[in-house]
C-alpha positions in Angstrom: 88.3 147.0 102.9 87.4 144.4 105.4 86.5 141.1 104.2 84.1 140.9 107.0 81.8 143.8 105.9 78.1 143.0 105.2 77.0 142.6 101.6 73.7 141.8 99.8 73.8 139.4 97.1 70.9 138.2 95.0 71.0 134.7 93.3 68.7 133.1 90.6 69.2 129.5 89.5 67.8 128.5 86.2 67.7 124.8 85.9 67.2 123.7 82.3 64.3 121.1 83.0 60.7 120.7 82.1 59.6 121.4 85.9 62.1 123.5 87.4 60.3 124.4 90.7 61.4 121.3 92.6 65.0 121.9 91.5 64.6 125.5 92.7 63.2 124.3 96.0 66.4 122.3 96.4 68.5 125.3 95.6 66.6 127.5 98.1 67.2 124.9 100.8 70.7 124.9 100.3 70.9 128.5 100.8 68.9 128.1 103.8 71.1 125.4 105.2 74.0 127.8 105.1 72.7 129.8 108.0 73.1 133.0 106.0 70.2 135.6 106.3 68.1 135.1 103.1 64.8 136.4 101.9 63.2 134.4 99.1 61.4 136.4 96.4 59.4 135.7 93.5 62.5 136.1 91.0 65.5 135.4 93.3 66.9 134.7 96.7 68.5 137.6 98.4 71.2 137.0 100.9 73.1 139.3 103.5 76.3 138.7 105.1 80.2 138.6 104.3 80.9 138.2 100.6 82.6 135.0 101.0 79.7 133.3 102.8 77.1 134.7 100.4 79.0 133.4 97.5 79.7 129.9 99.1 76.0 129.8 99.5 75.2 130.7 95.8 77.6 127.9 95.0 75.8 125.7 97.2 72.5 126.4 95.4 74.0 126.0 92.0 75.6 122.7 92.8 72.1 121.7 94.4 70.6 121.7 90.8 73.2 119.1 89.7 72.7 117.1 93.0 68.9 117.0 91.8 69.7 115.5 88.6 69.8 118.6 86.3 72.2 118.3 83.2 72.4 122.1 82.8 72.0 125.2 84.9 72.6 128.8 84.6 73.1 130.9 88.0 73.0 134.7 88.0 74.8 136.2 90.9 74.3 140.2 91.7 76.6 141.6 94.5 75.7 145.0 96.2 78.7 146.0 98.1 80.2 149.4 99.8 82.9 150.4 101.9 80.9 150.6 105.0 78.7 147.6 104.0 75.6 147.0 102.4 72.4 145.5 104.1 68.8 144.3 103.1 67.2 146.6 105.6 69.3 149.8 104.4 67.9 149.1 100.7 64.4 148.7 101.8 64.2 151.3 104.6 62.3 154.0 102.4 59.6 151.6 101.2 58.8 150.4 104.9 
């Protein structure tokens, strides 16, 4: 399989702090800075691109939590992949 095929990756960071929203904002900013296509939703940020790039962006989001001073965080990553690739638009087409 091609390493450049398009994948869809969902990432959710869960910083263990009293007010997680400023930390989550920093994690989202880290993903947006990566340049990868992304859509922020209420429960996670969904990215589209080569798997390696998406995972690097997810790692940047995870590390952004610690850069913000968090002592503990959990990051949940979901990957949708297919031999011919997987896109956000393909997944949402029947709902639009």
